[in-house]
C-alpha positions in Angstrom: -255.8 -21.8 -24.0 -256.9 -20.9 -20.5 -257.6 -17.5 -19.0 -255.7 -17.1 -15.7 -256.8 -14.3 -13.4 -254.9 -13.1 -10.3 -256.4 -11.2 -7.4 -255.1 -9.3 -4.4 -251.5 -10.1 -3.4 -251.2 -12.8 -6.0 -251.7 -10.1 -8.7 -249.2 -7.8 -6.9 -246.5 -10.4 -6.8 -246.9 -11.5 -10.4 -247.5 -8.0 -11.7 -250.4 -8.9 -14.0 -254.2 -9.0 -13.4 -254.7 -11.7 -16.0 -253.1 -13.6 -18.9 -254.1 -16.1 -21.5 -251.8 -19.1 -21.5 -251.4 -22.4 -23.3 -250.8 -25.3 -21.0 -250.6 -29.0 -20.9 -251.4 -29.1 -17.2 -253.9 -31.8 -16.2 -254.8 -30.3 -12.8 -254.7 -27.0 -11.0 -251.6 -28.2 -9.0 -249.9 -29.0 -12.4 -250.7 -25.5 -13.5 -249.3 -24.0 -10.3 -246.1 -26.0 -10.8 -245.8 -24.9 -14.4 -246.4 -21.2 -13.6 -244.0 -21.3 -10.6 -241.2 -22.6 -12.9 -241.6 -19.6 -15.2 -240.0 -16.8 -13.2 -239.2 -15.9 -9.6 -242.2 -13.6 -9.4 -244.5 -16.6 -10.1 -242.6 -18.8 -7.7 -243.1 -16.1 -5.0 -246.8 -15.8 -5.7 -247.4 -19.6 -5.4 -244.9 -20.3 -2.6 -247.4 -20.5 0.2 -250.2 -22.7 -1.3 -252.0 -22.9 2.1 -252.7 -19.2 1.7 -254.1 -19.6 -1.8 -257.6 -20.4 -3.2 -258.6 -21.3 -6.7 -261.8 -21.0 -8.7 -262.4 -22.8 -12.0 -265.0 -21.1 -14.2 -266.0 -19.0 -11.2 -266.6 -22.0 -8.9 -264.4 -22.6 -5.9 -262.3 -25.7 -6.5 -259.4 -27.7 -5.1 -255.8 -28.0 -6.3 -256.3 -31.5 -7.5 -259.3 -30.5 -9.8 -258.8 -31.4 -13.4 -258.5 -28.6 -16.0 -260.4 -30.5 -18.8 -262.8 -28.0 -20.6 -261.9 -25.2 -18.1 -261.9 -21.8 -19.6 -260.9 -19.7 -16.6 -258.7 -20.2 -13.6 -258.6 -17.6 -10.8 -256.2 -17.5 -8.0 -256.9 -15.4 -4.8 -256.2 -15.4 -1.1 -258.8 -16.8 1.3 -261.8 -14.6 1.9 -262.3 -13.1 5.4 -265.4 -11.7 6.9 -265.5 -8.4 8.8 
């Protein structure tokens, strides 16, 4: 089981701040594909992957990062300064 957390517009599109899921995904990209196939709201949230960032166990990661021993996956838009 993995805790998946959604921030900002990702959370708004999916309609949940977090969920605990069971997955066989090997990488973050596999997880995104799995989630996108669930429902239209997930597909909409993950449609523009260039505008999405991911952190694994609170460390910024890439979409090809493995999910072995990962407890938490967080999806969020890129951070901007100001």
